[in-house]
VMD Tcl script that builds the backbone (N, CA, C; Angstrom):
set m [mol new atoms 381]
animate dup $m
set s [atomselect $m all]
$s set {name element resname resid chain x y z} {
  {N N MET 1 A 4.745 -16.722 -36.069}
  {CA C MET 1 A 4.359 -15.323 -36.002}
  {C C MET 1 A 2.850 -15.174 -35.816}
  {N N MET 2 A 2.082 -16.040 -36.469}
  {CA C MET 2 A 0.633 -15.984 -36.353}
  {C C MET 2 A 0.187 -16.288 -34.932}
  {N N LYS 3 A 0.929 -17.160 -34.258}
  {CA C LYS 3 A 0.595 -17.507 -32.876}
  {C C LYS 3 A 0.710 -16.277 -31.989}
  {N N HIS 4 A 1.775 -15.503 -32.143}
  {CA C HIS 4 A 1.987 -14.324 -31.302}
  {C C HIS 4 A 0.970 -13.228 -31.615}
  {N N THR 5 A 0.604 -13.084 -32.881}
  {CA C THR 5 A -0.378 -12.065 -33.256}
  {C C THR 5 A -1.757 -12.403 -32.697}
  {N N SER 6 A -2.145 -13.654 -32.811}
  {CA C SER 6 A -3.453 -14.030 -32.289}
  {C C SER 6 A -3.498 -13.931 -30.766}
  {N N LEU 7 A -2.389 -14.260 -30.101}
  {CA C LEU 7 A -2.350 -14.113 -28.639}
  {C C LEU 7 A -2.355 -12.649 -28.226}
  {N N LEU 8 A -1.756 -11.790 -29.021}
  {CA C LEU 8 A -1.786 -10.359 -28.737}
  {C C LEU 8 A -3.209 -9.810 -28.870}
  {N N LEU 9 A -3.905 -10.229 -29.917}
  {CA C LEU 9 A -5.295 -9.793 -30.089}
  {C C LEU 9 A -6.188 -10.323 -28.966}
  {N N LEU 10 A -5.925 -11.538 -28.548}
  {CA C LEU 10 A -6.675 -12.099 -27.427}
  {C C LEU 10 A -6.399 -11.326 -26.137}
  {N N ARG 11 A -5.152 -10.915 -25.944}
  {CA C ARG 11 A -4.812 -10.121 -24.759}
  {C C ARG 11 A -5.499 -8.762 -24.793}
  {N N LEU 12 A -5.650 -8.190 -25.981}
  {CA C LEU 12 A -6.408 -6.937 -26.107}
  {C C LEU 12 A -7.871 -7.136 -25.710}
  {N N LEU 13 A -8.449 -8.238 -26.119}
  {CA C LEU 13 A -9.823 -8.556 -25.723}
  {C C LEU 13 A -9.921 -8.746 -24.212}
  {N N PHE 14 A -8.974 -9.452 -23.646}
  {CA C PHE 14 A -8.964 -9.647 -22.193}
  {C C PHE 14 A -8.768 -8.320 -21.455}
  {N N SER 15 A -7.964 -7.422 -21.999}
  {CA C SER 15 A -7.771 -6.131 -21.328}
  {C C SER 15 A -9.061 -5.309 -21.357}
  {N N TYR 16 A -9.880 -5.479 -22.398}
  {CA C TYR 16 A -11.181 -4.815 -22.427}
  {C C TYR 16 A -12.103 -5.385 -21.343}
  {N N VAL 17 A -12.020 -6.682 -21.123}
  {CA C VAL 17 A -12.804 -7.313 -20.054}
  {C C VAL 17 A -12.376 -6.746 -18.700}
  {N N VAL 18 A -11.071 -6.593 -18.499}
  {CA C VAL 18 A -10.562 -6.028 -17.243}
  {C C VAL 18 A -11.028 -4.581 -17.094}
  {N N LEU 19 A -11.009 -3.837 -18.190}
  {CA C LEU 19 A -11.421 -2.436 -18.157}
  {C C LEU 19 A -12.870 -2.293 -17.712}
  {N N ARG 20 A -13.753 -3.151 -18.187}
  {CA C ARG 20 A -15.177 -3.031 -17.910}
  {C C ARG 20 A -15.633 -3.721 -16.629}
  {N N ALA 21 A -14.805 -4.530 -16.001}
  {CA C ALA 21 A -15.254 -5.395 -14.903}
  {C C ALA 21 A -15.764 -4.616 -13.695}
  {N N MET 22 A -15.029 -3.618 -13.244}
  {CA C MET 22 A -15.398 -2.930 -12.005}
  {C C MET 22 A -16.679 -2.113 -12.179}
  {N N ALA 23 A -16.763 -1.346 -13.253}
  {CA C ALA 23 A -17.951 -0.513 -13.465}
  {C C ALA 23 A -19.189 -1.377 -13.709}
  {N N PHE 24 A -19.043 -2.443 -14.499}
  {CA C PHE 24 A -20.187 -3.311 -14.771}
  {C C PHE 24 A -20.685 -3.984 -13.494}
  {N N ALA 25 A -19.765 -4.491 -12.676}
  {CA C ALA 25 A -20.171 -5.168 -11.443}
  {C C ALA 25 A -20.851 -4.193 -10.489}
  {N N HIS 26 A -20.371 -2.953 -10.464}
  {CA C HIS 26 A -20.987 -1.988 -9.553}
  {C C HIS 26 A -22.387 -1.602 -10.035}
  {N N VAL 27 A -22.540 -1.365 -11.318}
  {CA C VAL 27 A -23.855 -0.974 -11.840}
  {C C VAL 27 A -24.839 -2.126 -11.735}
  {N N ARG 28 A -24.381 -3.333 -12.003}
  {CA C ARG 28 A -25.279 -4.491 -12.044}
  {C C ARG 28 A -25.576 -5.047 -10.648}
  {N N PHE 29 A -24.548 -5.174 -9.796}
  {CA C PHE 29 A -24.712 -5.859 -8.519}
  {C C PHE 29 A -24.431 -4.984 -7.297}
  {N N GLY 30 A -23.948 -3.772 -7.475}
  {CA C GLY 30 A -23.541 -2.925 -6.359}
  {C C GLY 30 A -24.704 -2.251 -5.663}
  {N N SER 31 A -24.379 -1.514 -4.611}
  {CA C SER 31 A -25.405 -0.809 -3.852}
  {C C SER 31 A -25.870 0.429 -4.611}
  {N N GLN 32 A -27.081 0.839 -4.331}
  {CA C GLN 32 A -27.650 2.009 -4.985}
  {C C GLN 32 A -27.162 3.275 -4.297}
  {N N TYR 33 A -26.990 4.314 -5.070}
  {CA C TYR 33 A -26.561 5.596 -4.517}
  {C C TYR 33 A -27.726 6.237 -3.780}
  {N N PRO 34 A -27.530 6.730 -2.548}
  {CA C PRO 34 A -28.656 7.250 -1.769}
  {C C PRO 34 A -29.161 8.615 -2.232}
  {N N GLY 35 A -28.365 9.385 -2.945}
  {CA C GLY 35 A -28.779 10.730 -3.340}
  {C C GLY 35 A -29.195 10.799 -4.788}
  {N N ASP 36 A -28.982 11.993 -5.370}
  {CA C ASP 36 A -29.342 12.147 -6.783}
  {C C ASP 36 A -28.343 11.408 -7.674}
  {N N GLY 37 A -28.685 11.241 -8.917}
  {CA C GLY 37 A -27.898 10.414 -9.813}
  {C C GLY 37 A -26.634 11.058 -10.335}
  {N N GLN 38 A -26.465 12.362 -10.157}
  {CA C GLN 38 A -25.298 13.045 -10.713}
  {C C GLN 38 A -24.006 12.542 -10.082}
  {N N GLN 39 A -23.957 12.417 -8.768}
  {CA C GLN 39 A -22.756 11.914 -8.111}
  {C C GLN 39 A -22.569 10.426 -8.368}
  {N N ALA 40 A -23.637 9.685 -8.537}
  {CA C ALA 40 A -23.520 8.260 -8.824}
  {C C ALA 40 A -22.846 8.051 -10.170}
  {N N PHE 41 A -23.137 8.877 -11.142}
  {CA C PHE 41 A -22.485 8.782 -12.439}
  {C C PHE 41 A -20.996 9.074 -12.306}
  {N N GLY 42 A -20.635 10.010 -11.460}
  {CA C GLY 42 A -19.223 10.311 -11.223}
  {C C GLY 42 A -18.487 9.133 -10.626}
  {N N VAL 43 A -19.144 8.392 -9.770}
  {CA C VAL 43 A -18.526 7.207 -9.173}
  {C C VAL 43 A -18.292 6.142 -10.238}
  {N N VAL 44 A -19.236 5.956 -11.130}
  {CA C VAL 44 A -19.080 4.975 -12.209}
  {C C VAL 44 A -17.939 5.388 -13.138}
  {N N VAL 45 A -17.833 6.679 -13.426}
  {CA C VAL 45 A -16.722 7.165 -14.257}
  {C C VAL 45 A -15.392 6.909 -13.550}
  {N N LEU 46 A -15.345 7.103 -12.243}
  {CA C LEU 46 A -14.128 6.815 -11.486}
  {C C LEU 46 A -13.784 5.331 -11.555}
  {N N PHE 47 A -14.780 4.470 -11.494}
  {CA C PHE 47 A -14.531 3.029 -11.608}
  {C C PHE 47 A -14.008 2.667 -13.003}
  {N N VAL 48 A -14.489 3.361 -14.032}
  {CA C VAL 48 A -13.972 3.118 -15.381}
  {C C VAL 48 A -12.502 3.541 -15.463}
  {N N LEU 49 A -12.154 4.670 -14.840}
  {CA C LEU 49 A -10.755 5.111 -14.832}
  {C C LEU 49 A -9.863 4.113 -14.101}
  {N N ILE 50 A -10.345 3.579 -12.998}
  {CA C ILE 50 A -9.587 2.552 -12.283}
  {C C ILE 50 A -9.428 1.318 -13.169}
  {N N GLY 51 A -10.482 0.964 -13.894}
  {CA C GLY 51 A -10.417 -0.167 -14.816}
  {C C GLY 51 A -9.423 0.062 -15.944}
  {N N GLU 52 A -9.327 1.312 -16.436}
  {CA C GLU 52 A -8.357 1.621 -17.487}
  {C C GLU 52 A -6.930 1.415 -17.001}
  {N N VAL 53 A -6.647 1.880 -15.810}
  {CA C VAL 53 A -5.300 1.695 -15.250}
  {C C VAL 53 A -5.015 0.211 -15.049}
  {N N ALA 54 A -5.983 -0.516 -14.542}
  {CA C ALA 54 A -5.797 -1.953 -14.337}
  {C C ALA 54 A -5.620 -2.680 -15.665}
  {N N ALA 55 A -6.312 -2.248 -16.718}
  {CA C ALA 55 A -6.175 -2.880 -18.030}
  {C C ALA 55 A -4.789 -2.638 -18.610}
  {N N VAL 56 A -4.253 -1.452 -18.418}
  {CA C VAL 56 A -2.886 -1.175 -18.890}
  {C C VAL 56 A -1.878 -2.029 -18.135}
  {N N ILE 57 A -2.058 -2.145 -16.821}
  {CA C ILE 57 A -1.159 -2.980 -16.020}
  {C C ILE 57 A -1.284 -4.436 -16.433}
  {N N TYR 58 A -2.517 -4.893 -16.660}
  {CA C TYR 58 A -2.723 -6.272 -17.114}
  {C C TYR 58 A -2.035 -6.514 -18.452}
  {N N PHE 59 A -2.214 -5.597 -19.394}
  {CA C PHE 59 A -1.629 -5.777 -20.712}
  {C C PHE 59 A -0.103 -5.803 -20.635}
  {N N ALA 60 A 0.489 -4.911 -19.842}
  {CA C ALA 60 A 1.949 -4.886 -19.704}
  {C C ALA 60 A 2.456 -6.164 -19.035}
  {N N LEU 61 A 1.795 -6.573 -17.967}
  {CA C LEU 61 A 2.224 -7.785 -17.274}
  {C C LEU 61 A 2.031 -9.018 -18.149}
  {N N GLY 62 A 0.936 -9.075 -18.896}
  {CA C GLY 62 A 0.711 -10.180 -19.815}
  {C C GLY 62 A 1.744 -10.225 -20.928}
  {N N SER 63 A 2.163 -9.043 -21.410}
  {CA C SER 63 A 3.189 -8.995 -22.446}
  {C C SER 63 A 4.529 -9.480 -21.931}
  {N N VAL 64 A 4.865 -9.118 -20.696}
  {CA C VAL 64 A 6.123 -9.595 -20.096}
  {C C VAL 64 A 6.069 -11.110 -19.924}
  {N N LEU 65 A 4.944 -11.615 -19.438}
  {CA C LEU 65 A 4.816 -13.072 -19.282}
  {C C LEU 65 A 4.841 -13.788 -20.635}
  {N N HIS 66 A 4.259 -13.169 -21.643}
  {CA C HIS 66 A 4.297 -13.751 -22.980}
  {C C HIS 66 A 5.734 -13.807 -23.493}
  {N N PHE 67 A 6.507 -12.753 -23.243}
  {CA C PHE 67 A 7.911 -12.751 -23.656}
  {C C PHE 67 A 8.694 -13.830 -22.922}
  {N N LEU 68 A 8.432 -13.985 -21.639}
  {CA C LEU 68 A 9.157 -15.001 -20.869}
  {C C LEU 68 A 8.764 -16.415 -21.291}
  {N N MET 69 A 7.546 -16.588 -21.787}
  {CA C MET 69 A 7.054 -17.912 -22.177}
  {C C MET 69 A 7.020 -18.091 -23.694}
  {N N ARG 70 A 7.797 -17.331 -24.440}
  {CA C ARG 70 A 7.706 -17.329 -25.898}
  {C C ARG 70 A 8.040 -18.668 -26.538}
  {N N ARG 71 A 8.788 -19.528 -25.864}
  {CA C ARG 71 A 9.157 -20.828 -26.422}
  {C C ARG 71 A 8.121 -21.906 -26.088}
  {N N ARG 72 A 7.156 -21.573 -25.258}
  {CA C ARG 72 A 6.114 -22.540 -24.882}
  {C C ARG 72 A 5.033 -22.611 -25.952}
  {N N SER 73 A 4.133 -23.521 -25.753}
  {CA C SER 73 A 3.034 -23.662 -26.713}
  {C C SER 73 A 2.039 -22.513 -26.541}
  {N N GLY 74 A 1.249 -22.297 -27.577}
  {CA C GLY 74 A 0.255 -21.230 -27.545}
  {C C GLY 74 A -0.819 -21.463 -26.511}
  {N N SER 75 A -1.152 -22.731 -26.259}
  {CA C SER 75 A -2.195 -23.011 -25.281}
  {C C SER 75 A -1.737 -22.687 -23.857}
  {N N SER 76 A -0.467 -22.881 -23.549}
  {CA C SER 76 A 0.013 -22.542 -22.201}
  {C C SER 76 A 0.059 -21.024 -22.007}
  {N N ILE 77 A 0.424 -20.301 -23.059}
  {CA C ILE 77 A 0.412 -18.834 -22.961}
  {C C ILE 77 A -1.029 -18.334 -22.833}
  {N N PHE 78 A -1.953 -18.947 -23.577}
  {CA C PHE 78 A -3.363 -18.594 -23.463}
  {C C PHE 78 A -3.873 -18.850 -22.048}
  {N N LEU 79 A -3.485 -19.974 -21.469}
  {CA C LEU 79 A -3.919 -20.309 -20.116}
  {C C LEU 79 A -3.407 -19.289 -19.106}
  {N N VAL 80 A -2.155 -18.878 -19.245}
  {CA C VAL 80 A -1.600 -17.867 -18.337}
  {C C VAL 80 A -2.333 -16.539 -18.515}
  {N N ASP 81 A -2.598 -16.152 -19.766}
  {CA C ASP 81 A -3.350 -14.911 -20.011}
  {C C ASP 81 A -4.757 -14.982 -19.433}
  {N N ALA 82 A -5.411 -16.124 -19.606}
  {CA C ALA 82 A -6.768 -16.271 -19.087}
  {C C ALA 82 A -6.789 -16.232 -17.562}
  {N N LEU 83 A -5.821 -16.864 -16.929}
  {CA C LEU 83 A -5.758 -16.831 -15.460}
  {C C LEU 83 A -5.453 -15.428 -14.945}
  {N N LEU 84 A -4.555 -14.734 -15.623}
  {CA C LEU 84 A -4.230 -13.362 -15.225}
  {C C LEU 84 A -5.441 -12.451 -15.414}
  {N N CYS 85 A -6.170 -12.633 -16.511}
  {CA C CYS 85 A -7.387 -11.854 -16.743}
  {C C CYS 85 A -8.434 -12.163 -15.676}
  {N N ALA 86 A -8.590 -13.429 -15.338}
  {CA C ALA 86 A -9.564 -13.803 -14.306}
  {C C ALA 86 A -9.184 -13.211 -12.958}
  {N N LEU 87 A -7.900 -13.156 -12.661}
  {CA C LEU 87 A -7.443 -12.578 -11.397}
  {C C LEU 87 A -7.742 -11.079 -11.347}
  {N N PHE 88 A -7.369 -10.362 -12.401}
  {CA C PHE 88 A -7.609 -8.917 -12.432}
  {C C PHE 88 A -9.107 -8.606 -12.459}
  {N N ALA 89 A -9.833 -9.232 -13.387}
  {CA C ALA 89 A -11.265 -8.940 -13.521}
  {C C ALA 89 A -12.040 -9.380 -12.280}
  {N N GLY 90 A -11.662 -10.497 -11.683}
  {CA C GLY 90 A -12.337 -10.952 -10.468}
  {C C GLY 90 A -12.132 -10.003 -9.300}
  {N N ALA 91 A -10.897 -9.521 -9.130}
  {CA C ALA 91 A -10.626 -8.574 -8.043}
  {C C ALA 91 A -11.368 -7.262 -8.262}
  {N N LEU 92 A -11.380 -6.777 -9.493}
  {CA C LEU 92 A -12.081 -5.526 -9.773}
  {C C LEU 92 A -13.600 -5.691 -9.662}
  {N N ALA 93 A -14.123 -6.814 -10.116}
  {CA C ALA 93 A -15.564 -7.052 -10.001}
  {C C ALA 93 A -15.987 -7.163 -8.538}
  {N N PHE 94 A -15.174 -7.820 -7.735}
  {CA C PHE 94 A -15.486 -7.910 -6.307}
  {C C PHE 94 A -15.464 -6.530 -5.664}
  {N N ALA 95 A -14.465 -5.723 -6.015}
  {CA C ALA 95 A -14.387 -4.371 -5.457}
  {C C ALA 95 A -15.560 -3.517 -5.918}
  {N N GLY 96 A -15.970 -3.667 -7.165}
  {CA C GLY 96 A -17.095 -2.879 -7.666}
  {C C GLY 96 A -18.419 -3.300 -7.065}
  {N N ALA 97 A -18.604 -4.592 -6.863}
  {CA C ALA 97 A -19.881 -5.078 -6.323}
  {C C ALA 97 A -20.019 -4.778 -4.836}
  {N N THR 98 A -18.924 -4.737 -4.117}
  {CA C THR 98 A -18.990 -4.508 -2.676}
  {C C THR 98 A -18.789 -3.051 -2.290}
  {N N ALA 99 A -18.587 -2.180 -3.261}
  {CA C ALA 99 A -18.405 -0.761 -2.945}
  {C C ALA 99 A -19.711 -0.197 -2.398}
  {N N SER 100 A -19.589 0.577 -1.335}
  {CA C SER 100 A -20.783 1.188 -0.754}
  {C C SER 100 A -20.540 2.677 -0.575}
  {N N TYR 101 A -21.603 3.396 -0.418}
  {CA C TYR 101 A -21.537 4.841 -0.301}
  {C C TYR 101 A -21.643 5.241 1.160}
  {N N ASN 102 A -20.954 6.305 1.520}
  {CA C ASN 102 A -21.037 6.850 2.860}
  {C C ASN 102 A -22.306 7.688 2.939}
  {N N GLU 103 A -23.211 7.327 3.820}
  {CA C GLU 103 A -24.519 7.976 3.870}
  {C C GLU 103 A -24.613 9.065 4.934}
  {N N THR 104 A -23.518 9.638 5.341}
  {CA C THR 104 A -23.575 10.726 6.312}
  {C C THR 104 A -23.880 12.022 5.595}
  {N N SER 105 A -24.589 12.895 6.280}
  {CA C SER 105 A -24.912 14.182 5.680}
  {C C SER 105 A -23.711 15.120 5.825}
  {N N PRO 106 A -23.594 16.097 4.950}
  {CA C PRO 106 A -22.468 17.026 5.051}
  {C C PRO 106 A -22.609 17.891 6.294}
  {N N PRO 107 A -21.502 18.409 6.815}
  {CA C PRO 107 A -21.588 19.249 8.016}
  {C C PRO 107 A -22.374 20.525 7.717}
  {N N PRO 108 A -23.017 21.080 8.742}
  {CA C PRO 108 A -23.807 22.304 8.506}
  {C C PRO 108 A -22.895 23.461 8.115}
  {N N ALA 109 A -23.464 24.398 7.376}
  {CA C ALA 109 A -22.708 25.560 6.934}
  {C C ALA 109 A -22.368 26.448 8.129}
  {N N VAL 110 A -21.199 27.037 8.081}
  {CA C VAL 110 A -20.747 27.920 9.157}
  {C C VAL 110 A -21.014 29.353 8.733}
  {N N LYS 111 A -21.621 30.120 9.646}
  {CA C LYS 111 A -21.880 31.522 9.361}
  {C C LYS 111 A -20.596 32.287 9.632}
  {N N ARG 112 A -20.041 32.878 8.605}
  {CA C ARG 112 A -18.729 33.507 8.727}
  {C C ARG 112 A -18.804 35.011 8.970}
  {N N THR 113 A -19.864 35.652 8.628}
  {CA C THR 113 A -19.950 37.103 8.830}
  {C C THR 113 A -20.899 37.404 9.980}
  {N N THR 114 A -20.488 38.306 10.818}
  {CA C THR 114 A -21.345 38.741 11.930}
  {C C THR 114 A -21.404 40.257 11.913}
  {N N LEU 115 A -22.497 40.777 12.348}
  {CA C LEU 115 A -22.690 42.212 12.415}
  {C C LEU 115 A -22.298 42.669 13.808}
  {N N THR 116 A -21.310 43.560 13.911}
  {CA C THR 116 A -20.854 44.012 15.228}
  {C C THR 116 A -21.638 45.215 15.726}
  {N N ARG 117 A -22.087 46.057 14.818}
  {CA C ARG 117 A -22.884 47.217 15.219}
  {C C ARG 117 A -24.209 47.191 14.486}
  {N N SER 118 A -25.163 47.827 15.060}
  {CA C SER 118 A -26.445 47.910 14.374}
  {C C SER 118 A -26.330 48.917 13.228}
  {N N PRO 119 A -27.098 48.761 12.191}
  {CA C PRO 119 A -26.993 49.679 11.058}
  {C C PRO 119 A -27.329 51.131 11.422}
  {N N ALA 120 A -28.194 51.366 12.395}
  {CA C ALA 120 A -28.560 52.741 12.762}
  {C C ALA 120 A -27.412 53.455 13.449}
  {N N SER 121 A -26.595 52.773 14.243}
  {CA C SER 121 A -25.498 53.432 14.949}
  {C C SER 121 A -24.275 53.620 14.086}
  {N N SER 122 A -24.266 53.074 12.902}
  {CA C SER 122 A -23.079 53.219 12.079}
  {C C SER 122 A -23.148 54.462 11.196}
  {N N ARG 123 A -24.258 55.194 11.260}
  {CA C ARG 123 A -24.355 56.419 10.480}
  {C C ARG 123 A -23.560 57.544 11.139}
  {N N VAL 124 A -22.943 58.299 10.306}
  {CA C VAL 124 A -22.162 59.447 10.812}
  {C C VAL 124 A -23.049 60.688 10.720}
  {N N PRO 125 A -23.166 61.425 11.808}
  {CA C PRO 125 A -24.008 62.634 11.767}
  {C C PRO 125 A -23.394 63.702 10.879}
  {N N LEU 126 A -24.238 64.417 10.166}
  {CA C LEU 126 A -23.767 65.509 9.297}
  {C C LEU 126 A -23.674 66.787 10.095}
  {N N ARG 127 A -22.708 67.688 9.847}
  {CA C ARG 127 A -22.583 68.974 10.535}
  {C C ARG 127 A -22.793 70.100 9.623}
}
mol reanalyze $m
mol bondsrecalc $m
mol representation Tube
mol addrep $m
């Protein structure tokens, strides 16, 4: 029982590594945002959300693999968890480090209202 509990706690630690991998790699090694910092912070928050989803998937997949390998030794289950964590965290870190921003400017504003008559001709004469 102690073996399964310690492996579960280790998987929780590995899922935290997966959660932080994409955002950390982007902040540390990624390209700089060309504009103000407000949108750059939003991108980092989006990377954290992607990391959260990946961490949940990692934890679920690791739990299924742990169940399938429950009769094996603890070191083999640890090795599978470590390899799965390296696969998830490596893919997310690569995606975070290579993410780049689109540097095109937004399209110009369209003028939607036009004046059809001059203001002087729109007056109604009084009788």
